[in-house]
N, C-alpha and C positions, 0 to 999 in steps of 0.2 A: 448547452453541453449535455451530453448523455454519457453516463458511465456504462460502458459495455462490459468491462472486467475490472474487478478489484479483488486481488487474491494475495494471500501469503503463500509462498512456495519455497521449495528447496533451492531452485534457481530459475532465472528468467533471462531471456535475451531477445533482442530485436534484430531480425535478419531482413533488411530491406522492407521494413514496414510490417513484417509478420511477427507477431508476438508469440514467442515460444515459452511455454511453462513446463516445469518439471516438478512433480510432487506437491501439488496444492494441498494445504492442510489447514485445520482449525484447532488442532490439539498438539500439545507437547507432553510427552510422558517421561517421568523420571522417578528414581527411587528415593531421592532426598532433595530437600530445598536448602539453600537457594539452587535454582536451576539455571545453568548457562547453556544457551543454544548457540552452537558454534557459528552457523551461517544460515541465512535465509534471505529471501528477497520479497519485496512488495512489488507486484506487477499491476499497473494501471493502464487501461486502454480507454481513451476518451473519444467520443464522436463529436466533432465541432462543425457547426454550420457557418455559412458565410457571414451572417450577422454577428457571429461571435469571434470573428477574426481579431487579432491583436495580442497584446501581452496579458497573460494570466498568472496569478499567484497560486501555487499549490502548496498545501501544508498537511503533513501527516502527524498525528499524535498517537502514540501507543501509551494507553493509560491503564492504571490498575483500578480496582473497584472503588477506591477512595477518591478517584479523579486525579491522582498524581501521575506525572509523566514517568514512564519506565526509562526512556531515553529522551534527550532534548528533542524538541520539535524538529522535524525534517522539512525543509522548505526548498522550493524550486520556483523559478520563473520560466515560463515557456512562451515563445512567440509563435502564434498560429497563423498560417496563411492557407487559404483554400484556393486551389487552382481554378482558373476561369471555367474550365469545362466540367467542374464538379459542383455539387450542391453542398457537400460536406467532406470532411477528411477525418481519418482516425489517427490519433497520435498515441504512441506507446511511451510510457515512463516507467523506468525500473530503478528501484533503490535497493542496493545490497546492504544488508545489516550483518555486522560481525559481533560475536560475543554478547548476545542479548542476555541480560541477567534478570531473572525473576526471583524476587526475595521469598515468595511463598506460593503454595499451590492455590490457585484461584482462577477466576474468570477475568480476562483482560479484554480490551477493546482497541482496535485500530480505527481511528477516525480520519476521515478525509474532508478537508475544507478546500473549496475553490473560490478565490477572490473573497476570502473572509467569511464565506457561508458554508455551514456544515452540509455536505452533500451525500455522504455515505459512512457506514460504520460496519465493521465485521468483527465477530467474536474470535477470541483465542483463549482456549482453556489450557491451563497448565495443571496437569493431573498427576497424582501420586500413583506410581505403578507398584503394586504389592507383590 
């Protein structure tokens, strides 16, 4: 499997296999902590080859600098089939997150694991706006 896109964004949708992202970001700015971010989405686009067909387990962890979960792990199972006439297929996975609460200004990380193996990580900074 190849990760083509992993992003935090304001919103994401899948229109017939086309992944549409709005407002990709890596920082949240606020005047005071704790910070509550009303809505965002995690967008993932995976390229899967024929030899990787079958069921796969996806897990996202949003963690603070101390390694503690900001929200419970988000898990999904996906069944992947590659059509006969193709060598690979792209699959889009979108997770909508509501009312994310960050207790302090700091650097956070969104980790992605596929089938129990860490595959990617992206940073998220929660910054005090003065």
